[in-house]
C-alpha positions as a printed Julia matrix, in Angstrom:
770×3 Matrix{Float64}:
  -57.81  177.51   -26.68
  -60.27  178.76   -24.79
  -62.25  180.38   -27.56
  -61.58  177.3    -29.71
  -63.49  175.26   -27.15
  -66.31  178.22   -26.76
  -66.25  178.13   -30.57
  -66.91  173.99   -30.98
  -69.79  174.58   -28.12
  -71.54  177.09   -30.0
  -71.33  175.05   -33.2
  -72.64  171.66   -31.41
  -75.22  173.77   -29.81
  -76.95  174.51   -33.25
  -79.26  172.4    -34.73
  -78.2   170.53   -37.83
  -80.58  170.15   -41.09
  -81.45  166.68   -41.19
  -80.26  165.17   -44.27
  -83.52  163.97   -45.25
  -84.82  167.29   -45.58
  -81.91  168.1    -47.72
  -82.38  165.26   -50.2
  -86.04  166.4    -50.46
  -85.1   170.19   -51.53
  -82.95  169.21   -53.86
  -85.53  166.55   -55.57
  -88.29  169.69   -55.24
  -85.12  172.04   -57.04
  -84.61  169.44   -59.43
  -88.46  169.13   -60.32
  -88.6   172.52   -60.87
  -85.67  173.13   -63.16
  -86.95  170.4    -65.14
  -90.47  172.05   -65.54
  -88.69  175.89   -66.41
  -86.71  173.66   -69.04
  -89.89  172.25   -70.4
  -91.47  175.95   -70.13
  -89.17  177.97   -71.9
  -88.53  175.18   -74.78
  -91.91  175.77   -75.67
  -91.97  179.27   -75.57
  -89.15  179.32   -78.2
  -90.61  176.57   -80.15
  -93.92  178.42   -80.14
  -92.27  181.77   -81.18
  -94.22  184.03   -83.1
  -93.04  187.35   -84.77
  -96.96  188.78   -84.36
  -96.54  188.6    -80.75
  -95.86  191.7    -78.34
  -92.3   191.44   -77.02
  -88.87  193.2    -76.34
  -88.62  194.5    -80.16
  -92.11  194.58   -81.11
  -95.67  195.75   -80.0
  -97.24  192.87   -82.27
 -100.36  193.1    -84.56
 -102.89  193.57   -81.37
 -104.04  190.04   -81.96
 -103.87  187.41   -79.5
 -100.88  185.93   -78.38
  -99.68  182.83   -80.57
  -96.72  181.86   -77.98
  -97.76  178.94   -75.95
  -96.22  180.72   -72.82
  -98.37  183.38   -72.59
  -96.94  186.69   -72.48
  -94.23  186.15   -70.7
  -93.26  183.26   -73.31
  -93.86  185.8    -75.92
  -91.64  188.7    -74.52
  -88.94  185.77   -73.58
  -88.98  184.06   -76.72
  -88.52  187.6    -78.57
  -85.98  188.82   -76.4
  -83.56  185.5    -76.22
  -83.52  185.06   -80.1
  -82.93  188.36   -81.12
  -79.96  188.61   -78.34
  -78.28  184.84   -79.27
  -80.22  183.71   -82.35
  -80.5   180.1    -82.57
  -78.12  179.6    -79.3
  -80.99  180.66   -77.51
  -82.26  176.88   -77.73
  -79.36  176.17   -75.24
  -80.48  177.85   -72.16
  -83.53  175.2    -71.6
  -80.35  172.8    -72.14
  -78.58  174.49   -69.64
  -81.57  174.33   -67.06
  -81.96  170.5    -68.0
  -78.14  170.0    -67.47
  -77.95  171.94   -64.34
  -81.3   169.71   -62.95
  -79.2   166.35   -63.84
  -75.89  167.67   -62.09
  -78.04  168.64   -58.7
  -79.9   164.96   -58.96
  -76.18  163.09   -59.37
  -74.54  165.23   -56.49
  -76.64  165.01   -53.94
  -74.44  164.26   -51.14
  -71.55  166.07   -52.29
  -72.25  169.93   -52.87
  -69.61  171.22   -55.61
  -67.24  173.84   -54.74
  -66.99  177.4    -55.65
  -64.42  176.91   -57.67
  -65.69  174.3    -59.97
  -68.99  176.18   -60.11
  -67.11  179.26   -61.28
  -65.45  176.72   -64.11
  -69.05  175.36   -64.93
  -70.05  178.92   -65.64
  -67.25  180.3    -67.34
  -67.89  176.89   -69.96
  -71.34  177.64   -69.7
  -70.65  181.46   -70.99
  -68.0   180.49   -73.7
  -70.23  177.87   -74.99
  -72.61  180.69   -75.43
  -70.58  183.3    -76.71
  -69.0   180.68   -79.4
  -72.14  179.0    -80.49
  -73.43  182.7    -81.19
  -70.74  183.45   -83.32
  -70.82  180.39   -84.96
  -74.12  180.92   -85.72
  -73.42  184.56   -87.06
  -70.83  182.92   -89.61
  -72.58  179.81   -90.96
  -76.37  180.51   -89.97
  -77.35  183.51   -91.4
  -81.05  184.05   -91.08
  -81.65  187.44   -92.57
  -84.5   186.27   -94.38
  -86.25  184.24   -91.27
  -88.45  185.84   -89.24
  -86.17  186.85   -86.72
  -84.51  189.65   -88.34
  -81.41  189.08   -87.52
  -78.53  187.15   -87.95
  -78.74  183.17   -86.58
  -76.35  184.61   -83.84
  -78.69  187.56   -82.57
  -76.89  190.58   -81.26
  -74.38  188.75   -79.32
  -73.17  186.67   -82.58
  -72.96  189.97   -84.48
  -70.5   191.47   -81.86
  -68.16  188.35   -81.36
  -68.62  186.81   -84.9
  -68.11  190.73   -87.08
  -65.28  191.26   -84.98
  -63.59  188.04   -85.44
  -64.6   187.71   -89.2
  -62.95  191.67   -89.58
  -59.96  190.48   -87.52
  -59.1   186.72   -88.53
  -61.11  186.18   -91.42
  -64.16  183.6    -92.38
  -61.36  180.63   -91.58
  -59.79  181.66   -88.56
  -62.69  183.25   -86.86
  -64.45  179.6    -87.65
  -61.93  177.67   -85.89
  -60.99  180.17   -83.06
  -64.58  179.68   -82.39
  -64.82  176.04   -83.01
  -62.1   175.89   -80.52
  -63.52  178.22   -77.6
  -66.96  175.85   -78.3
  -65.21  172.58   -77.65
  -63.54  173.97   -74.3
  -66.69  175.36   -73.02
  -68.39  172.18   -73.79
  -65.92  170.65   -71.83
  -65.61  172.87   -68.87
  -69.19  173.05   -68.85
  -70.33  169.43   -68.26
  -66.89  168.48   -66.67
  -66.15  166.01   -69.61
  -63.12  164.65   -71.46
  -63.28  164.42   -75.24
  -60.85  161.63   -75.51
  -62.99  159.52   -72.78
  -65.5   160.15   -75.24
  -64.29  158.88   -78.11
  -63.19  156.13   -75.84
  -66.65  155.3    -75.08
  -67.77  155.93   -78.84
  -65.16  153.56   -80.07
  -66.16  151.22   -77.94
  -69.98  151.34   -78.51
  -68.82  151.3    -82.01
  -67.16  148.26   -81.48
  -69.97  146.78   -79.69
  -72.1   147.48   -82.2
  -70.06  145.93   -85.02
  -69.74  142.74   -83.27
  -73.54  142.67   -82.99
  -73.84  143.23   -86.71
  -71.18  140.38   -87.5
  -73.43  137.91   -85.31
  -76.63  139.24   -87.3
  -74.93  139.24   -90.35
  -73.75  135.42   -89.71
  -76.78  134.07   -88.39
  -78.53  135.56   -91.4
  -76.18  133.89   -93.23
  -76.68  130.56   -91.97
  -80.25  130.79   -92.22
  -79.76  131.46   -95.5
  -77.2   128.87   -96.61
  -80.08  126.56   -94.57
  -82.37  127.55   -96.71
  -80.68  127.12   -99.69
  -79.33  123.64   -98.92
  -82.71  122.51   -97.81
  -83.97  123.87  -100.95
  -80.99  121.99  -102.97
  -81.95  118.74  -101.06
  -85.48  119.08  -101.85
  -84.42  119.74  -105.74
  -82.16  116.74  -105.59
  -84.66  114.49  -103.87
  -87.29  115.85  -106.65
  -84.6   115.27  -109.52
  -84.23  111.86  -108.54
  -87.55  110.76  -108.38
  -88.03  112.26  -111.81
  -85.34  109.8   -112.72
  -86.53  107.48  -111.3
  -89.89  107.88  -113.17
  -88.7   108.2   -116.37
  -85.04  106.42  -116.48
  -84.78  102.93  -117.58
  -83.09  100.92  -114.46
  -80.05   99.75  -115.2
  -79.23   96.35  -117.04
  -78.47   93.37  -114.69
  -76.89   90.65  -116.42
  -78.0    87.16  -115.33
  -75.49   84.96  -112.84
  -74.05   82.66  -114.35
  -74.55   79.44  -111.99
  -72.09   76.8   -113.55
  -70.28   76.08  -116.15
  -71.33   73.67  -119.19
  -70.22   70.11  -118.38
  -67.64   68.19  -120.28
  -68.24   64.21  -121.58
  -65.5    63.11  -118.89
  -67.73   64.37  -115.96
  -70.91   62.98  -117.75
  -69.45   59.88  -118.05
  -68.0    59.49  -114.56
  -71.38   60.32  -113.34
  -72.82   57.28  -115.02
  -70.24   54.77  -114.36
  -67.62   54.41  -111.35
  -64.93   53.6   -113.05
  -62.39   56.62  -113.91
  -62.2    57.3   -117.94
  -59.8    58.88  -119.85
  -59.46   61.54  -122.5
  -60.79   60.15  -125.96
  -61.85   57.11  -124.21
  -58.46   55.61  -124.5
  -56.02   54.55  -121.56
  -52.56   55.96  -121.95
  -49.53   55.17  -119.9
  -49.85   55.84  -116.59
  -53.68   56.64  -115.4
  -55.45   60.19  -115.01
  -56.74   60.57  -111.74
  -60.85   60.81  -111.24
  -62.88   63.64  -110.63
  -64.42   62.27  -107.9
  -61.33   62.42  -106.05
  -61.9    66.38  -105.66
  -64.74   68.06  -103.32
  -68.08   68.74  -105.09
  -69.61   72.6   -105.13
  -72.05   73.6   -102.49
  -75.1    75.39  -103.48
  -74.11   78.44  -102.23
  -76.34   81.78  -101.92
  -74.33   84.91  -102.38
  -74.58   88.45  -104.05
  -77.18   91.03  -103.81
  -80.7    91.17  -105.04
  -82.21   92.8   -107.95
  -83.67   95.55  -105.61
  -80.49   96.38  -103.95
  -78.45   96.41  -107.14
  -81.19   98.93  -108.42
  -80.9   100.67  -105.25
  -76.77  100.86  -105.04
  -76.95  101.98  -108.98
  -78.69  104.76  -108.07
  -76.9   105.38  -104.88
  -73.54  105.33  -107.08
  -74.91  108.13  -109.23
  -75.87  110.03  -106.33
  -72.43  110.04  -104.56
  -70.76  110.63  -107.79
  -72.5   113.51  -108.43
  -72.22  114.96  -104.82
  -68.42  115.44  -106.34
  -69.61  117.16  -109.66
  -68.98  114.1   -111.6
  -71.97  113.05  -113.55
  -72.49  109.25  -114.59
  -75.01  107.03  -115.31
  -75.18  102.94  -114.47
  -75.57  101.04  -117.65
  -75.35   97.68  -116.47
  -74.57   95.57  -113.69
  -72.79   92.26  -113.79
  -73.14   89.95  -110.49
  -70.26   87.74  -109.84
  -69.6    85.22  -107.27
  -67.09   87.32  -105.43
  -68.17   91.1   -106.56
  -70.4    92.79  -108.89
  -69.44   94.97  -111.93
  -71.19   98.39  -112.55
  -70.6    99.5   -115.73
  -71.0   103.3   -115.73
  -71.13  105.61  -118.72
  -69.57  108.98  -117.56
  -70.75  112.46  -119.02
  -68.78  114.52  -121.62
  -65.67  115.97  -120.46
  -65.48  113.46  -117.21
  -61.88  112.03  -116.8
  -61.18  108.32  -115.68
  -58.66  109.78  -113.36
  -61.58  111.51  -111.28
  -63.54  108.48  -110.61
  -60.35  106.7   -109.92
  -59.63  109.31  -107.19
  -62.64  108.78  -105.88
  -62.54  105.41  -105.19
  -61.93  105.29  -101.14
  -64.84  107.95  -100.91
  -67.24  105.8   -103.02
  -66.42  102.41  -100.71
  -67.12  104.73   -97.12
  -70.44  105.77   -99.05
  -71.31  102.22  -100.27
  -70.19  100.82   -96.88
  -67.6    97.75   -98.42
  -64.43   97.06   -97.74
  -63.21   98.77  -101.28
  -64.3    99.48  -104.64
  -61.64   98.99  -107.49
  -62.64  101.25  -110.71
  -61.3    99.42  -113.95
  -60.39  102.93  -116.2
  -60.49  100.59  -120.05
  -63.19   97.55  -120.39
  -61.98   95.83  -123.33
  -64.62   95.92  -126.09
  -66.6    99.0   -124.25
  -66.65  102.7   -123.67
  -67.79  102.46  -119.73
  -66.07  102.53  -116.8
  -66.36   99.32  -114.29
  -67.01   99.56  -110.8
  -66.05   96.17  -108.86
  -67.55   96.15  -105.46
  -67.45   93.13  -103.0
  -70.51   91.2   -102.37
  -72.09   90.79   -99.16
  -71.34   86.98   -99.07
  -68.56   85.59  -101.18
  -69.09   82.04  -103.15
  -66.41   79.65  -102.81
  -65.0    78.77  -106.38
  -64.08   75.06  -106.47
  -61.69   73.52  -108.46
  -63.68   71.01  -109.66
  -66.09   73.29  -111.48
  -63.01   74.1   -114.05
  -61.91   70.67  -114.18
  -65.41   69.79  -115.47
  -66.11   72.48  -118.24
  -66.37   71.95  -121.32
  -63.77   74.27  -122.52
  -61.09   72.86  -120.19
  -61.77   69.14  -121.61
  -62.18   70.24  -125.01
  -58.33   71.96  -124.6
  -55.74   69.69  -126.16
  -52.68   71.66  -124.82
  -51.33   68.98  -121.7
  -50.53   72.07  -120.01
  -53.96   73.63  -119.83
  -54.24   75.3   -116.08
  -57.41   76.24  -114.73
  -57.19   79.95  -112.43
  -60.73   80.19  -111.26
  -63.75   82.0   -112.39
  -64.01   85.57  -113.6
  -66.59   88.41  -112.85
  -69.34   86.58  -114.46
  -68.9    83.46  -113.03
  -66.8    81.99  -116.51
  -64.12   79.42  -115.93
  -60.72   81.01  -116.58
  -58.84   78.44  -118.65
  -55.31   78.92  -119.76
  -52.48   77.42  -121.79
  -49.27   77.62  -120.27
  -47.43   76.97  -123.43
  -48.75   80.26  -124.57
  -47.87   81.95  -121.58
  -44.9    80.76  -122.37
  -43.98   81.6   -118.12
  -46.02   82.58  -115.24
  -44.9    84.87  -112.15
  -47.11   84.71  -109.0
  -46.79   87.42  -106.58
  -48.36   88.39  -103.62
  -48.57   88.98   -99.59
  -48.63   86.03   -97.15
  -52.14   84.41   -97.22
  -53.32   86.04  -100.28
  -53.69   82.62  -101.67
  -50.5    82.24  -104.12
  -50.15   78.35  -102.51
  -53.29   77.76  -103.13
  -53.14   78.89  -106.51
  -49.76   76.74  -107.2
  -51.7    73.67  -106.01
  -54.62   74.51  -108.5
  -51.98   74.87  -111.57
  -50.4    71.68  -110.44
  -53.62   69.89  -110.31
  -54.8    71.09  -113.69
  -52.08   69.66  -115.25
  -51.93   66.4   -113.49
  -55.56   65.8   -114.2
  -54.72   66.74  -118.22
  -51.23   64.94  -118.9
  -49.84   61.72  -118.0
  -46.46   61.42  -117.23
  -45.58   61.03  -120.7
  -46.7    64.17  -121.65
  -45.46   66.49  -118.8
  -42.54   66.04  -116.52
  -41.92   68.43  -113.65
  -39.27   69.77  -111.0
  -40.77   71.46  -107.66
  -38.57   73.43  -105.62
  -40.22   73.99  -102.43
  -37.9    76.19   -99.88
  -40.43   76.12   -97.29
  -40.76   72.55   -97.48
  -44.14   72.46   -96.63
  -46.07   73.9    -99.83
  -45.19   71.34  -102.11
  -44.43   68.35   -99.99
  -47.5    66.53  -100.84
  -46.47   65.77  -104.31
  -43.05   64.06  -103.46
  -43.4    60.95  -105.12
  -45.86   60.96  -107.92
  -44.68   59.76  -111.31
  -44.61   63.36  -113.08
  -41.44   64.23  -110.94
  -37.94   64.4   -112.62
  -36.62   64.6   -109.2
  -37.52   64.43  -105.48
  -39.22   67.81  -104.58
  -35.95   70.38  -104.1
  -35.53   72.0   -100.55
  -32.11   72.56  -100.9
  -31.29   75.65  -102.98
  -28.0    74.41  -104.17
  -29.57   71.99  -105.74
  -32.57   73.83  -107.03
  -29.52   75.89  -108.98
  -28.36   72.87  -110.36
  -32.18   71.71  -111.3
  -32.08   75.3   -113.46
  -28.66   74.57  -114.93
  -29.72   71.19  -116.13
  -32.68   72.6   -117.4
  -30.59   74.81  -119.57
  -28.54   72.11  -120.78
  -31.53   70.26  -121.76
  -32.78   72.9   -123.5
  -29.65   73.09  -125.72
  -29.95   69.46  -126.03
  -33.42   69.79  -127.76
  -32.66   72.43  -129.65
  -29.68   70.35  -131.42
  -32.41   67.56  -131.65
  -35.2    70.05  -133.15
  -32.43   71.21  -135.4
  -31.46   68.26  -136.98
  -35.17   67.0   -137.66
  -35.99   70.58  -139.08
  -38.43   71.46  -136.78
  -39.15   74.63  -134.81
  -40.97   73.69  -131.6
  -41.4    70.57  -129.41
  -45.02   69.94  -131.0
  -43.39   69.4   -134.19
  -40.87   67.19  -132.98
  -43.41   64.74  -131.24
  -45.29   64.71  -134.02
  -42.68   63.92  -136.91
  -41.37   61.4   -133.89
  -44.44   59.83  -133.39
  -45.4    59.8   -137.01
  -41.77   57.66  -137.47
  -43.0    55.55  -134.91
  -46.33   54.46  -136.68
  -44.9    54.07  -139.77
  -42.3    51.23  -138.28
  -39.34   53.6   -139.29
  -38.12   55.22  -135.68
  -35.59   57.86  -136.02
  -32.13   57.59  -134.88
  -30.53   60.04  -132.44
  -28.51   62.44  -134.29
  -26.77   63.7   -131.15
  -25.48   59.98  -130.45
  -21.34   59.64  -130.84
  -20.12   56.09  -130.18
  -17.14   55.15  -128.42
  -14.51   54.31  -130.84
  -14.52   50.81  -131.51
  -18.26   50.14  -130.03
  -20.45   49.02  -132.49
  -23.86   49.73  -130.83
  -26.21   51.43  -132.89
  -27.51   54.7   -132.24
  -30.49   54.92  -129.91
  -33.94   55.64  -131.28
  -35.86   59.04  -130.68
  -39.06   58.79  -128.79
  -41.48   61.47  -128.09
  -40.06   63.95  -125.05
  -42.24   65.42  -122.59
  -43.09   68.96  -121.37
  -40.81   70.19  -118.51
  -42.46   72.55  -115.92
  -40.5    74.3   -113.11
  -42.15   75.28  -110.4
  -40.53   77.38  -107.46
  -43.07   78.19  -104.95
  -40.77   80.9   -103.18
  -38.08   82.15  -105.67
  -37.16   85.12  -103.0
  -35.18   82.45  -100.81
  -33.52   80.98  -103.91
  -31.98   84.38  -104.85
  -31.03   85.06  -101.17
  -28.99   81.71  -101.02
  -27.81   81.06  -103.84
  -27.41   84.98  -105.17
  -28.04   87.13  -108.32
  -26.7    83.8   -110.56
  -30.23   82.63  -110.33
  -31.54   85.61  -111.97
  -29.59   84.9   -114.89
  -30.62   81.29  -115.18
  -34.02   82.12  -114.9
  -34.1    84.71  -117.31
  -31.43   82.52  -119.89
  -34.48   80.03  -119.83
  -37.3    82.11  -119.95
  -35.8    83.56  -123.02
  -35.48   80.37  -125.22
  -37.09   77.83  -123.48
  -40.52   77.94  -124.81
  -39.87   75.78  -127.69
  -38.16   73.15  -126.12
  -40.88   72.63  -124.22
  -39.57   73.84  -120.73
  -41.75   76.29  -118.9
  -41.36   78.2   -115.21
  -43.78   78.99  -112.91
  -42.19   81.42  -110.46
  -44.06   82.42  -107.09
  -43.04   85.07  -104.12
  -44.4    86.64  -101.37
  -41.8    89.73  -101.85
  -43.01   91.44  -104.91
  -39.92   93.92  -104.41
  -37.97   95.49  -107.35
  -34.93   93.3   -105.99
  -36.96   90.12  -106.03
  -38.78   90.87  -109.22
  -36.63   92.49  -111.24
  -36.92   94.28  -114.33
  -34.72   91.36  -116.74
  -37.65   89.21  -115.01
  -40.11   90.73  -115.65
  -39.39   91.81  -119.5
  -38.91   87.92  -120.04
  -42.02   86.68  -118.1
  -45.05   88.73  -119.27
  -47.81   86.63  -117.81
  -48.39   87.53  -114.28
  -50.53   86.49  -111.64
  -51.02   89.67  -108.66
  -53.06   88.59  -105.52
  -53.62   91.08  -102.64
  -50.46   93.26  -102.29
  -49.76   95.91   -99.4
  -49.13   99.05  -101.48
  -49.32  100.37  -104.95
  -45.53  100.17  -105.55
  -45.88   96.5   -105.06
  -48.86   96.2   -107.37
  -46.8    98.3   -109.92
  -43.83   96.18  -109.55
  -45.8    92.99  -110.64
  -48.23   94.22  -113.22
  -46.53   97.53  -114.06
  -49.92   99.42  -112.7
  -52.29   99.79  -109.51
  -55.15   97.95  -108.77
  -53.46   94.88  -106.72
  -53.59   96.62  -103.07
  -57.59   96.99  -103.84
  -58.02   93.04  -103.67
  -59.96   91.43  -101.16
  -57.54   88.44  -100.23
  -58.27   84.59  -100.17
  -57.86   83.94  -103.92
  -58.87   87.31  -105.16
  -56.55   87.97  -108.38
  -55.62   90.08  -111.12
  -54.4    87.95  -114.17
  -52.29   89.53  -116.58
  -52.79   87.52  -119.99
  -49.82   87.03  -122.62
  -50.23   89.67  -125.3
  -52.38   92.4   -123.35
  -52.1    94.94  -120.81
  -55.6    94.77  -119.43
  -55.75   92.48  -116.22
  -58.68   90.28  -115.88
  -59.95   89.94  -112.28
  -60.34   86.38  -111.58
  -61.28   84.37  -107.94
  -58.76   81.47  -107.68
  -60.18   78.02  -107.53
  -60.02   76.65  -104.13
  -58.21   73.65  -103.49
  -58.01   71.93   -99.79
  -54.92   69.8    -98.54
  -57.4    66.72   -98.43
  -58.13   67.03  -102.21
  -53.88   67.2   -103.09
  -53.53   64.22  -100.63
  -56.27   62.05  -102.32
  -55.1    63.03  -105.81
  -51.3    62.54  -104.95
  -51.9    59.17  -103.22
  -54.25   57.98  -106.38
  -51.38   58.99  -108.58
  -48.82   57.12  -106.54
  -50.8    53.84  -106.89
  -50.5    54.4   -110.75
  -46.92   54.01  -111.06
  -43.34   54.9   -109.68
  -41.33   58.17  -110.3
  -38.45   58.03  -112.43
  -36.27   60.21  -111.46
  -32.79   61.8   -113.24
  -29.83   62.16  -111.0
  -28.39   64.55  -113.06
  -31.37   67.18  -112.37
  -29.69   67.99  -109.13
  -26.11   66.35  -109.29
  -23.68   69.58  -110.49
  -21.1    66.94  -111.4
  -23.29   64.86  -113.76
  -23.39   68.06  -115.57
  -19.8    68.41  -116.45
  -18.78   69.89  -119.75
  -22.31   70.47  -120.54
  -22.7    73.72  -118.89
  -23.59   76.23  -121.4
  -20.78   78.76  -121.93
  -22.86   81.65  -120.56
  -21.32   80.03  -117.16
  -17.81   79.89  -118.16
  -16.99   83.46  -117.1
  -18.07   81.72  -113.19
  -17.01   78.13  -113.84
  -13.63   76.87  -112.02
  -12.11   78.45  -109.22
   -8.99   79.02  -107.28
   -5.69   78.18  -109.14
   -7.65   76.16  -111.8
   -8.63   78.98  -113.4
   -6.66   79.6   -116.92
   -6.1    83.14  -116.17
   -5.03   82.48  -112.31
   -1.34   82.59  -113.45
   -1.96   86.5   -115.32
   -4.17   87.98  -112.1
   -1.07   86.58  -109.69
    1.19   88.33  -112.4
   -0.94   91.52  -112.33
   -1.1    91.67  -108.56
    2.81   91.24  -107.82
    3.86   94.06  -110.51
    1.45   96.45  -109.55
    1.42   95.1   -105.7
   -2.53   95.86  -105.28
   -4.4    93.09  -104.36
   -7.94   94.41  -105.45
  -10.79   92.47  -106.75
  -11.95   95.45  -108.77
   -8.76   95.94  -110.13
   -8.09   92.52  -111.36
  -11.77   92.21  -112.78
  -10.72   95.43  -114.87
   -7.61   94.1   -116.37
   -8.63   90.52  -117.01
  -12.17   91.79  -118.08
  -13.82   88.74  -115.85
  -16.64   88.83  -114.11
  -16.57   89.66  -110.12
  -17.2    86.59  -108.81
  -14.68   84.72  -110.87
  -12.21   87.77  -109.48
  -12.93   87.37  -106.43
  -12.58   83.69  -106.12
   -8.93   84.31  -107.96
   -7.65   86.62  -105.17
   -9.19   84.21  -102.42
   -7.0    81.46  -103.96
   -4.18   83.97  -103.87
   -4.81   84.34  -100.12
   -5.02   80.55   -99.41
   -1.72   80.16  -101.49
   -0.35   82.83   -99.17
    0.46   85.34  -102.04
   -1.73   88.13  -100.37
   -2.75   88.52   -96.85
   -5.92   88.93   -95.35
   -8.6    91.74   -95.89
   -7.73   94.72   -93.24
   -9.67   97.81   -93.28
  -10.47   97.55   -97.07
   -7.0    96.35   -98.46
   -4.93   93.55   -98.94
   -0.91   93.28   -98.5
    1.04   91.5   -101.32
    3.01   88.87   -99.51
    4.11   87.48  -103.03
    7.75   89.02  -103.92
    7.91   90.88  -107.17
    8.54   88.85  -110.43
   12.05   88.98  -111.36
   13.13   90.12  -114.67
């Protein structure tokens, strides 16, 4: 222990070298090694075989080696000894200097230094062998192989022993191992770093390529926009502007309105006052001066915009004509060859968004033209007044008492139709779309055209609000019907009256109500009125047969027949269908309106017999197809905007409905009530008054309970089979469902069967005896 203390005392007494001096010494050594590396590399590069050296005395000339005589000797010796591997020695000195610089404060252990030295030796030997095998320099200035003397010995022995391939593999393995030991590196780490760098460079390349692609696309887009602008400018300079049709301000006035303007008294058709006065046109609101639609410049700009937007979707069209109207403007476009109308239909919403409008309706077929129509709403819509249609010449010149005004078309022309030719009308649309206003316009059109002698009406108003204003006018056959059971009776009365009229016309040999009235009026004018051929006198009664007179048209107006179907049932559909099928010649016509255009209300049977339809705005394409059998009504604007499907055509006409205010309706109805009291027929809504006149088509439903002639057979079938089901009775007796149900209910009331429990009835009556 004393010796250890003495040793520690001796070590601590020795002066330590300052770290700063050690660091300076290392730096000086690094600089010297770096200089030596450069010098040796210059000597090797500037080697010349004519200089004196280890293997030759030279040619006696000046030394050409840049390192002088020592450099010539060094280069000659190392190149002949190691071949091209001699260039490794300057590299070894350079690596040694970098190693010293990196390990300033951490000296290497002897074991590490030994491994590094072994690695250098292995690297030099393997490099010389590879140089001998694959870099033969026999024709060069070296005079020996590319591996020098060392490569000749190492490579030659390996070549003789293992062959060329074996020697090459062994030397490559030795080279890789020597470099790893000499430089203290891991090849797996090197590969990882190389992979990371390659990944980084690939990512940078992707970013660069994306940037270049964006720049290229941007330049291409700018070039295309410039070309598009230039093309549009060229088209504007050389292309003819679309033809803008003049807007029709007002329809040509008829004689009646002109005479009313000259006098303050109401006038009548043909200057004669028939029984029952026609209301004066002054009772209706006068049209106001309105300014709406687009200017000519705006229409031209929109035409070009339509062409451009469609061209953006690869649809090439040309706007050839523009037709401004009171509510919408129609652009007639000529599609290029190969462009389908369905492509433009599919772009209607995109066009509406591009033109900043609510909707764009595409008319695929315009009758009489080869163009496609685009209907675009105006900036401000005009109001279409009923007086404009009633005062028009086309309405006044019509001789039919059922002439109706619907409104104006897109060109501003009055749309006048004849209910006799329809002969029935179906109106459908959502709430607030304009159905009730359209019904009022139809009613007032008839009231301004016909007297009570010409037309009588039956009005059904389930809402008890829409048609109540007409209660009490002389044109009504019965007060406005609000009870749905009475409404069903009114339809049954129409069937009875239809059959009676058919018998009358058959007895006179005429085909329709027009021929009948003409023949009756001719007989009255000649002083020989015709007797009623259907008169059946009571035995013993000598009263002569009544004389035939003119029979009026009958118009049945149902404001909401969906409620009628819900309350009364599907029987209403059969009644409506029978009237629609046969009542045209008898002068009985239906006007049905509903706000539920679903398939359970507007059935296929009703549509098949009522081809004339009006569709206001609906909520979906399915509803539009239900009413019109085609789409389009879902794109309407509401507030009277409609599609009118005339009889005998499959192309709907866009009509802007005539507006009728409540004040106008009240003024007209009050004026009519002053002209005379209505003559009601009790039989219209009284089911007992119909009696046995109900048609045979209803016999299946007539009667109930024990009064049914088949009741005994049904009771016998139930007691024999012990099955009291409606379907079995229906199949066995071949009767309708409702009739069979009434017989089963009568059996229950009589105690023959029990009540319905879990879908079955117990048969209480005993089985019949033999």
